[in-house]
C-alpha positions in Angstrom: 0.0 -0.2 -0.3 3.2 2.7 1.1 4.3 1.9 -3.0 1.0 2.6 -4.6 0.5 6.2 -2.6 4.0 6.9 -3.2 4.1 6.0 -6.6 1.0 7.9 -6.7 2.5 10.7 -5.6 1.2 10.9 -1.6 2.3 11.2 1.5 3.4 7.9 3.3 3.6 6.8 6.7 7.2 7.2 7.5 9.2 9.8 9.2 12.1 10.4 7.2 15.6 9.1 7.4 14.0 5.5 9.3 13.7 2.4 7.2 10.6 2.4 6.6 11.2 5.6 4.9 13.9 4.6 3.4 12.5 1.2 2.1 9.6 3.1 0.1 12.9 5.1 -1.8 12.5 2.4 -4.1 11.8 4.4 -7.7 8.9 3.8 -9.9 7.5 -0.2 -11.0 5.7 -1.3 -13.6 5.0 -4.5 -12.3 4.0 -5.5 -8.3 4.6 -9.4 -8.1 3.6 -11.4 -4.6 4.4 -14.3 -2.5 1.7 -13.6 0.0 -0.8 -15.9 0.1 -1.4 -20.0 -0.5 -4.8 -19.2 -2.1 -5.5 -23.7 -1.3 -8.4 -25.2 -3.8 -10.4 -28.3 -3.6 -10.8 -27.9 -7.3 -6.8 -27.6 -7.8 -4.6 -30.5 -7.4 -1.2 -28.9 -5.4 -0.5 -28.8 -2.4 -0.1 -25.1 -0.7 4.4 -25.5 -0.9 3.5 -25.8 -4.6 1.7 -23.3 -5.2 4.6 -21.5 -3.5 6.7 -22.0 -5.7 4.8 -21.3 -8.9 4.4 -17.6 -7.7 8.2 -17.6 -7.5 8.9 -19.0 -10.8 5.9 -16.8 -11.8 8.3 -13.7 -10.8 11.4 -14.7 -12.2 9.9 -15.0 -15.8 7.9 -12.4 -15.7 9.5 -9.9 -13.4 12.2 -6.9 -14.6 14.3 -4.1 -13.8 11.5 -2.2 -12.9 9.1 -4.9 -10.9 8.5 -5.2 -7.1 9.2 -8.3 -6.1 7.2 -8.9 -2.1 7.6 -12.2 -0.6 6.6 -13.2 2.2 7.8 -16.2 4.5 8.3 -18.0 1.8 10.0 -21.4 2.5 7.9 -22.3 5.4 5.9 -24.9 3.9 8.6 -27.6 3.6 11.2 -28.7 5.8 13.0 -26.3 7.0 16.7 -27.5 6.0 14.8 -28.0 2.7 13.1 -24.0 2.8 16.7 -22.4 5.0 18.3 -23.3 1.2 15.7 -22.7 -1.2 15.3 -19.1 0.4 19.0 -18.3 0.6 19.2 -19.1 -3.6 16.6 -17.3 -3.8 17.7 -13.9 -1.9 21.9 -14.8 -3.5 19.8 -15.0 -7.2 18.2 -11.2 -6.8 20.6 -9.9 -5.1 22.7 -10.6 -8.2 20.1 -11.3 -11.5 20.6 -8.2 -14.0 17.9 -7.9 -16.4 18.2 -5.0 -19.4 16.7 -2.7 -16.9 18.3 -3.3 -13.7 17.3 -5.0 -10.9 14.7 -6.1 -9.1 13.0 -4.5 -6.2 12.6 -7.1 -3.7 11.1 -6.5 -0.2 11.1 -10.2 1.5 10.7 -11.5 4.8 11.4 -14.6 6.7 11.8 -16.1 10.3 15.1 -18.9 8.6 17.5 -17.0 11.0 20.1 -19.2 10.5 20.6 -17.7 6.9 22.9 -15.1 8.7 24.3 -16.6 11.0 25.3 -19.9 8.7 26.7 -17.7 6.3 24.4 -18.6 3.7 24.2 -15.7 1.1 27.4 -14.7 -1.2 30.8 -12.5 0.6 29.8 -10.5 -2.4 27.0 -9.4 -1.1 27.6 -6.8 1.0 24.9 -7.5 4.0 24.3 -4.9 6.9 25.2 -7.1 9.4 24.2 -5.7 12.8 22.7 -7.7 15.2 20.1 -5.7 16.6 19.5 -6.9 19.8 21.8 -4.4 22.6 20.8 -4.8 26.4 16.5 -4.7 24.8 17.1 -1.9 22.0 18.2 -2.0 18.9 21.2 -1.5 17.3 20.9 0.6 13.7 23.4 0.8 11.2 23.7 2.7 7.9 21.8 0.4 4.8 24.0 2.6 2.5 26.2 0.6 0.6 24.5 -2.2 1.5 22.9 -4.4 -1.3 20.9 -6.7 1.2 19.6 -4.0 3.5 18.3 -6.2 6.4 16.0 -4.7 9.1 13.6 -5.8 11.8 10.6 -5.3 13.7 11.4 -3.2 17.1 10.5 -4.9 20.9 11.4 -4.1 23.8 12.4 -6.2 26.9 12.9 -9.7 24.6 15.2 -11.8 25.7 16.7 -14.7 24.2 15.2 -17.3 26.7 11.9 -17.5 27.7 11.0 -16.3 31.0 7.1 -16.6 33.0 8.1 -12.8 33.7 9.1 -11.8 30.7 6.5 -8.9 28.5 8.5 -8.0 25.7 5.6 -5.2 23.6 6.6 -4.5 20.0 7.1 -1.4 18.8 5.6 -0.9 15.4 8.9 0.5 14.6 11.0 -1.1 12.1 14.7 -0.7 12.1 17.8 -1.5 10.6 19.4 -5.0 11.9 18.9 -8.5 11.7 17.1 -10.0 14.3 18.8 -12.3 17.8 15.8 -14.5 17.9 11.8 -15.1 17.2 10.5 -14.3 20.8 8.6 -17.2 19.1 8.0 -18.6 23.1 7.2 -15.5 24.9 4.6 -15.2 22.1 2.9 -18.4 23.4 2.9 -17.6 26.0 0.9 -14.3 25.8 -1.3 -16.1 24.0 -2.8 -18.1 26.4 -0.4 -21.4 25.6 -0.4 -23.3 28.9 2.8 -22.4 30.5 4.2 -25.8 31.4 3.4 -25.9 27.6 6.2 -23.3 27.0 8.6 -24.2 29.5 8.5 -27.3 28.0 9.8 -26.0 24.4 12.4 -24.0 26.1 13.6 -27.2 27.6 13.8 -29.0 24.1 15.1 -25.7 22.3 18.1 -25.1 24.8 19.0 -28.7 24.5 18.2 -28.7 21.0 20.9 -26.0 21.1 23.8 -27.5 23.2 23.9 -30.8 21.5 22.1 -32.6 24.0 19.8 -35.3 23.9 16.0 -34.3 24.4 15.0 -36.3 27.6 11.4 -37.3 28.3 9.2 -35.8 30.6 9.0 -39.5 31.7 13.0 -39.6 31.9 13.3 -37.1 34.3 15.2 -37.6 37.5 12.9 -37.8 40.3 13.8 -38.4 44.3 15.4 -40.7 44.6 14.0 -44.1 47.2 16.6 -43.0 50.1 15.6 -39.2 49.4 11.5 -40.8 50.2 12.0 -43.1 52.5 12.8 -39.7 54.1 10.3 -36.9 53.8 7.9 -39.8 54.3 9.4 -40.2 57.8 9.8 -36.8 58.1 5.9 -36.4 57.2 4.9 -38.5 60.1 4.2 -36.7 63.2 4.4 -39.4 65.4 5.5 -42.7 64.9 3.8 -44.6 68.1 0.5 -44.3 67.0 1.4 -45.2 63.3 -1.7 -47.4 62.2 -1.0 -50.8 60.0 -0.8 -48.6 56.9 1.6 -46.5 57.3 3.7 -49.1 58.6 3.2 -50.8 55.2 3.9 -48.2 53.0 7.1 -47.4 55.1 8.4 -50.6 54.6 7.6 -50.9 51.5 9.5 -47.5 50.3 12.9 -48.9 52.0 12.4 -52.2 49.7 12.4 -50.3 46.7 15.1 -48.9 48.6 16.9 -52.2 49.3 16.7 -53.5 45.7 
């Protein structure tokens, strides 16, 4: 919508010098191609990812140097590694693609942060690699020399790991830089996903990052028989008056520890 407004000479909702204003300065375009919504239908024998790929192919085959490509979350409809590989290849291709009239303008959104962490973009591309998170604030840097300009939606108090006390608030402000994490777990908790599920997700995420086995909930270590015996013993106020059931339970715990 901003692109249409700018092209007809209207004002756009952006302050001079910020990221949104910078992205509005892309010149005149004659065609706008989108990969935003997968129009699935029971009458079309195609998966959502096949539809996405067809939309991307249409861009490559019909776009030119006066075109604007809008690509939203391409690659999410297939296996994660396949999606990351495809998207990084597309970025490399579009950043170097030259039609007779020049390179197309591209605005692309993604949650595949591995593209930047694992150096999947070719080194000849001058990518703005600023890490935005710095004590809850976003770092900014100049994109003037970058062929690939990276921006991020800013937020406040966004810790990398989930915490029950975390309260990341979106600022609805586009800034230059690369996000360090997605805030997915904090977002899930704020939307009402049970806290135990979010905590388990954080546990799985931590184990994955460290490259260690993910413990099953049924395999989590509990109190040892000795600890159970001591806890049960101290829970009885007067053993002199304890009944047969209490004695039987105490002996059962003791036998379990002796096995």
